N, C-alpha and C positions, 0 to 999 in steps of 0.2 A: 504494500500500500504506500503510495507516494505521500509526501509531506502535506500537500494541499488537502487530500482526502482525510488524512489524520486530523488536521486542524478543523475541517468541517464537522467531523464527528464530535469534536470536543467543544466547539463553540456554536450553539444553536443559531445565533444571529447571522453568522457567516453562511450557515446552511440555508437559512431563509433567503438571504440576499442572492445566493446562487440560484435558488428556485425562481426568483423574480427577474432574472436577467432577460432582456427582451429577446435576444437571438437564441441562446442555448439553454436558458432555464426552463423548467417544466411548465411554469405558469405562462411564460411567453410562448412556448411551443403550442400549448393548448388554446391560446387566445384569451385566457382568463383575465389577464391584466388589461386587455383592451376593450372589455365589455362596455357597451354604451346603452344603458337601460332605456333612456328616453328615445332612442332611435331603433330599439328592438334589434340591435346589431352587435356582432362580435367581429373584431378584426377587419374593420373597414366596411365592405359592402355585403359580406356574406352573413346572412342571418342564420342562427342556429337555435334549436329548442333549448329551453332551460332544464333539460334532462342531464343526467350524468354523462360524461364524455363517452364512456363505453356504449351507453344506450344510444347516443347520437350516431355513432358509427354503425351500430346494429340497425337502426332505422334506415340509414342511408342504403344499406345492403339488402334489406328485406321488404321495404314498402315501395310498391310501384308508384310512379308519378301519375298513373291513371286511377289510383285509389280515391274513393270518395271519403273525405275525412270530416268527422265531427269533433270539435274541441269543446269540452266542458271546462272553460277557463282558457283565455287566450293570452298571447304575449309573443315571446321570441319564436315559439313554435308556429305561430300563425303565418308570419312572413316566410319562415323556413318552408312550410308546406306549399305556400303560394308560389314561391320562387321555383320550386320543383315542377309546378304545373298542376298540382292537385286541386280538385274542387273542394272548397273548405267552407263549412258552416261553423261559426264560433258563437258559443253561448257564454256571456260574461255577466257577472253579478255587480261589477263596479262601473257606474256610469262614467266616471272620470277616465277609467281605463278604456272604455269603449270609445270615448272621444279621442284619446291619444292614439289608439290603433287606427281609427278612421282617418285622422289627419295624415297618417303615414301610409295607409294602404288603399283607401277606397278608390282613389282616382287611377291607381296603377293596376289593380287586379279585379277585373270584372267577374272572376271565378270565386269571389268571396262574398259570403253573406254573414252578417253579424246580428245577433239577437241579444237584447238586454233583458235579463231576468234577475230581479233583485235578490231572490233567494232560490238557489238551485236545489231542487228536491225531486223526488220521484214524481210528485203530482204536478209541480210547475213545469216540468219538462214536457208535459202534454202539449205545450205550445208548438213543439216541433212537428207534431202530427205523427203519421204512421211511417215516416221515412225509415229506411235502413241504410247502414253505412258499412264501408269496408274497414275503416279504422275509427275507433273512438278513443280520444285522449281524455283521461280523467285527471284534471289538474286545476280544479277550481278552488277559490278561497272562500272563507266565510261559512263553511259547513262541513259535514262529514262525508267525504268522498265514498265511504262504504255504503251510504244510504241509497245510492243510485245504482248499485250493482245489478239488481233485478231489472231495472229499466234498461241498462246497457245490454243485458242478455236479450231483451225483447227487440232491440233496435240495431243489433249487429248482424251482418250477413253471416251465414253458417261458418264459412271459412275465414271470418274476419279476425281482426287483431284489436285488442284493448291495450293501450299504453297508459300505465297508471304510475304517476310520479309520487315519490315519498312513501313507498310501500313499507318502509321500515317503521313507520309510525304505528304505535300500538292500537290506536283507536280505529284503524282501517282493517284490522285483521278479520273481523266478522264478514265484511263485504268481500274480502279476498277469498274467504272460505266459501262464500256463495258461488263464486266463479269455479273454484275447485270442485265443489259438489256437482256443478253442471258439466264437468268433464274437461275443464280447461287446465292445461299445464302452463308453467311460467318459465321465463328466462329473465334473470335479474342482473342488474349492474349497479354495484355500490362504489361510490367514489365522489370526486369533485365534479361540479357542474359550472356553467359559465358565469353565474351571478353570485351565488352564495359563497361564504367563506368556510362553510362546514360541509362535510361529506353527507350524502344521502343515497337513497336507492330508487332507481327507476325500473319498473318491471313490465314485461310484455306477456300478455295472456292470449292463448289461442287453443282451440281444440286440437290443432295440428301438433302442438308441443307435447302431447301425451304419448306419442309413439316416435322414438323411444321416450321413456319417462326421464325427466330432468331432475336429478337429486340436488337440491339447492339448500344452502344455509339460509334460514329465515332470520332476518334482522327485524326485531319488533320492540326494541327496548331503548332506542337512542332518543334522549330528550332534546328536542329542538322544535 
């Protein structure tokens, strides 16, 4: 081990500064240090979801640009899907955030529809009607994301995909159990994402993931 690596292991501040270097540090490589919340952007013009970085790579590789996407909670993922060419319906509970997204997106993306629903619940989502989607993103604020698990099952195409952010939170486990009972397997990615300073978990649920079965560590006790 060379002298620089030995020093990094002994001095946490040096290790952090190395992470933060623009070119070669991990935070610079990932684009974390360049996140621009108000523009829904990371690293210049390329929008990314606010999922964990492993989950973003997985979405890139597994979700077709032709997929019809419903977001329960919008943001960085909204522009990400739209830039790929996906048709996107966004349900958002914050009027301020709807206005922010509309200023950034409405004139550039005719394949986007945004609905303001102050409290996202099983009952209030009836405003969407009987539509079904290829991908449902469960990432809304101000409520229990587990409470809409049954609704998502009713509005997801049979071979569709549910992307559920922050699945390590303990209060979502009942809703996740509802998906598992319905025959859904999951692939999960725990780590850093573009906006927050803490690690979290983003999970992908599909009936297709049950063969073969994925044996995964369940993280459900991290307080954030």
